[in-house]
N, C-alpha and C positions, 0 to 999 in steps of 0.2 A: 235833597239828593246833591243838588247843583252848589249850593250852597257849601256842603260839606265838603266838595271835590275840591272847589276855590279855594276854602280854607285851609286843605292838605296841600294843594302846589304851594299856596304862600307858604307856611311851615317849611315845607322842605326848602324852598327859593332862601327864605332866611337863614337854613342851616349850612345850605351849601357855599353862601356867602361868607360863613363866618369858619368853615371847616373844608379843608381841602380834602382830596381823595376822590373816587370815582375811577381808579384810573385801570379799570376793567372795562368801562364804557368810554373812556377818553378817545383809545385809539382807534374805536370802530367809528366814534363820532366824528373826528378829526379825516378819517379814510373815506369815509361816505359822503361827509362835504366837499371835500376838494375832489373828489369824482363827481359830485352834482355840479360843483361850484367851475371846476378848473378843468376837469376832463382828464384830473391825475387816476393812474391806477392806485389802489388803495396799498398796493404791496409797491411802490416804486419810491426810490431814496428819498425823494422830496416829501413823501407823506413821511415816511420815518424819522426825517430829522423836523419835520412840524410837529409830529407826537413828542419826541425827546424834549423840544425847544418848551413846550407845554408844560411837562413834566419836570424836568431838570432844570430848565432855564437854558442848555445846552445840549449837545451831541452825547450820547451815553457813551461812557468809557469801557474799556474791555470786561467783559465781566458782569457788566451792571443789566440788570433786565432792560431792556431795548423796548418792550413793550409794544411788539409789532402789529398791524393789524390780524393776521393767522388764521382769522375767521373765512370760509367758503365766500365767494365774491357776493351769491346769490342772499348773503345775510342784510344787504344793505337794505332788502325789503323792509326788515324789521326798523332799522337804523334811518331810514330816509325821512320818516314824519319829525325827528328830532332833530336832524342835519339842517332842516329849513330855517333853524333860528341859528343867529350868529353868535346869541350870547351864550357862552358854554355855561354858564351856571343856570340859566332857565332851561336851557336843553336838560342838565343834570337832573334838574328839580324835576321836570316833567316825568325824566326817565324815574326816577325814584317813586313817583307817584305812581306811575306804571307798574312798579315792581311791587310795591305795598299792597294793592290793588289785586296784583298775580298772586301773592302771597296768601290773602284770604279767598281767591278762589281755588286755589290748589286744596287748602283744607275743607272749604265746602265741599268741592268735587270728589276728594276722598272720603267725606261722611256720605257722601252718597253712594258711593263705589262699595264701602264696607257695610252699607245700611245699617249705620249706628244712629239710632233717634237719641238725641240728648235733648234736657230741658234748653230753652233759650239762654238762660245765666250761663249755663255750663258751655256754650256753643261761645258766648262772648270771650269766657274766658280761654276757651281753646284759640281762639283769634286771637288774641292777645299773646298767649305764648307761641303762635306761629309764627308772630313778627318779631318777638323778642329773645326767642333761644339763638344759640349762636350759629347755627347752620343756617340761619334764615337772615340774621341783622348783619353779618360779615359781608355775606353778598352784596346784599342790601345797600350798604356803606359804600362798599367797592365798585356798585351798578353791574354785578355779574348778570350775562345774559342766562346761564343755567337756573335761573327763577322763571323766566320766560317760558325755556324748553321745559322744565317742568311742567310749566300749565298745559302745554301743548299734549305731552305725555298723559299726564290724567284727562285732558280734554278727546284723547285718541283713546282709552280706554270707556270711556263714558259713551263714545260713538261707536266701538265695536258692541257694546252692552246692547245698543239701542239698535243696532244692525243698521247703521248709516255707515256703511263702510268707504263712500269716497270720501265723506269727511273725515275718516278717522286717516285712509291713506292720502290726504292732503298734510294733515297734521304732523304725521309720521313722518312724510317727506321734509315739512319744514325743520324737524327736530335734529337732520342731520347738520343742520349750523354749527351744532356741538356734537361731532360725529361719536367721541369716545361716549357718552352718555348713553347712547342707544345702540352700538356697535355689536351687542351682542342681544339686546331686546327686539329689535327688528327681526334679524333672521328666527328667533324664537316666535314670534307673531306669524310670519310668514309659515312657518312648519306649522304652526295651527289652524292657519287659516286654510291650507292644505287638507287637514285631515277635516277640517268642516267645508270643505266646497268652496270657500269664500275667494273665488276669486278675483272678485271687485278689490278687496282689500289689496291684495298683493298688485293689480294690474294700476289703480289707483296710486300707490305710494309711488312705485317705480316710474310711471308716466310722467307724472308732478315732478320728480327728481329727475329725468331726461330733459323736461322742458326746460326746467331752472338752469341746468348745467349749459345747455344749449343756448338757452336765450341769453346768459351773461359772456358766453363765449363770442356773439354777435359784437358784444361791445368791446372786450378785451378778448383777442383769440387765445392767449397763451396764458389767462389767469390762472387756469391749472398748475401750470407749472410755475409761476410766480409763487403761486399760493403753496406748493408743496417745498419751495427754497426756504421759504418760512418756517413752516412745520419743524423740516430738519435742522432748522437751526436752533428751533425753539428751547431743547434739552441743554445747549450750552450754555446759556445763562438765566437757566433756572434750578431751582433745588429738586431733590429727586421728589418723585411724585407718582412711584407705584410701591406696592408694598414691598418685591423683591430688593428694589436699590435702597429704600428706607432699611431694610432687615440686612441690607449689607453693609450700609453706612453703622448701624448699631454694632454688627457683629460680624467683622472683616473676616474672620475665620470661615464661617457657615453659613453666612447671611443669605448667599447668592444661592447655596442649596438648597437651605430653608425656603426661598422665594419660589423657587423649581419646583418643590415637593408640595407648594401652597396653591400654584398653579396648577399644577397635575390634577391635585386633589378636587379641586373644587373644577375642573372641567369636566371631571368623572361626573360630580354631582349634578352639574349641567346637564348633561347628555343623559343619566338618569330620568332626573325630572321632566325634562323635555319630553323624554320616551312615556313618562307615565302620563303627562299633560295631554298626548296625543287623543284627539276627539271626545274630550272630555267638555264639560259644560262650562259655562261663563266662569263660573265659581274657583274652581280649578286654573281655568287660564290665570284667572288674575293672579292667584297666591304663587302661580310660579313665575309669573312676570315680577312681581315684586320680588322674590328670590333670584330674578334674573338681574334685576336693578343693583340688587344688595353686592352680587358674586361681581359683578362688572367693575366694581370700586375695589374689590380684592384679589382679583385674579390676576394683576403684573399688567393693564393697560393704565398709561398713563393717566393722571386724574387730578382731580382738585378737590376740596373740601368744599368748595362751594356746589359743586355737583350733587352733594349729599341732599340739596332741598328735593330732589325727585325721588327722597325715599321717604317722603311724607306718607303716601299712600300705604307702604307695607307698615308706618309707623301707627297710622289709625286704625289698618287693618287688625295688627294684635290687640289694643288698645280696644276695638270692638268686640273681638272675642274674648277677652277677659272679663268684660263687661257683663257679656253674655251667658259665659259659665260660669264663672267664679263668686258673683255676685257680691257680698262684703269685701271678702277676700280680694278679687279683681279688681275694686273700687281701690284699696289699698294698694294695688301694685299699679294701678294706674297713676296714683297720686305719688308714688315715690318715685316712678320713671320722670315725672313732670318736674321733679327736683333734681333728680340725675342730670337731667337734659336741659334743664335751665339754669341751674346754678353752678351746678358739677361740671359743665362743659365749659362755661365761661370759666370758673375758677381752675379747671387745668388749664385753659390757654393763658390765664394770666400766670400762673406759677410756672409754666414751661415756654414762657416768652424769651425769644431770643434776639441778637442784634444782629443784623446782617447788611455791610456796606452803611451803615450809620441809619438802620432803619429797623425797626421793631418786625420781628418775623414769627409768624406762625410755627411752633413748632412741629415737627412730623408726627410726633404721639399723637396727633388731633385726627390722623389719617383714621385711625383704628377702632375708639369706644362706638361710635353708631353702628357702622356695620356687623361689627361685632352683637353687640346687643340687639340688632336685628337677627341677623342670623338664627341666634340662639329662639327667640322670640316667636319667629317664624316657623321653625320646627317645633315648638312648643304646641302652636296652635292648627299646625298642619291637618290632624286628623277632622277637626272641628269644621274647618273651613272646606274642606276636598271631599268629604263623607258630612254632607249637611245634615243625614238624617239624625233624628234626635237619639241621641243614644240613652239607655235605660235608667241614668241619672237624671238627665233631664226630665223625664216622664216621672220619675219619682219626687222633683221639684216641684214641678206642675201639680201632681195628685195633693202633696203637703200644703199648695198655697190654697187649693181650692178647698182643703177640708178645713181649714181654718179661716 
């Protein structure tokens, strides 16, 4: 195992030396390192200039992606181990290794949550898919923290199922490093926890979050204000990243109205499903949590396709239900979905690739296929998951197998 890990780090190091990238990792690595070594605020102009020098070789011009630190100050807890290395290539290689291991852990955790038992060979193939498909490989190459946050979400689900609420609360508090990923999930978890009288889940999440905010405020008293300035500046130099903004760009006449209509409908769906999950068991909770994660990326909250890695639990839940209830047809659906998600998404990305500021840029069309696929899939399997009692057809299938 140790030799395999060393080999993986070495392979990643050789890759990063020959391929530039990691632009989602670099600003946080620079900000954390300069704070640790020079006591500079990650949100300061000095740090911003250093980030842009490393990316562009100069300060970013008007309209260019300024790649600011942006994240909450307590995100340095994640980046500090990598910021101890002065060699950026080595730090990036270690970070890529962490993300690769996280991708495998996300898939294994999702298999456990869905209670999907696969042959070891099929598990290996699923592991390969979990790294190579578009919504894993792209954030992996860019070094996006969404992969680590997705692992924390999966870990929180596993801890909730095991009734280890203090651990779940800690992990949920840490996921707020990328708040747009959990801005709807955490309120749903709190509501469900109230219905189950699991108060520790709520208090541990809030307690850890307050401790992190207060502790960081001792180091930089106004870090929240500095962070908000960068967050408010973010939309000025980035492409549209909400479904409403994308629709408005595609359909200038009615796009804005369609975006608002989508938001209203999805908000109504969430309210209905959250109410239905009140007081229900973990299986119902898990299905609703998966739906909440999907809707988070459709409802009009600023997002990025890198955040879609958190939708892996929903994907595997769908596959597991198809496999259990549709036998051969279910396996056909799973195989077709593998082809669509592995080859189809990469084909669509290449086909719709555009050029912005002399750089290849992902088309906004990539924001839609996976969430829509999962939306349909989750409602397809809803009855099977939230009503786990065997249907009469399942009983007939079992009887037929016994007779044969």
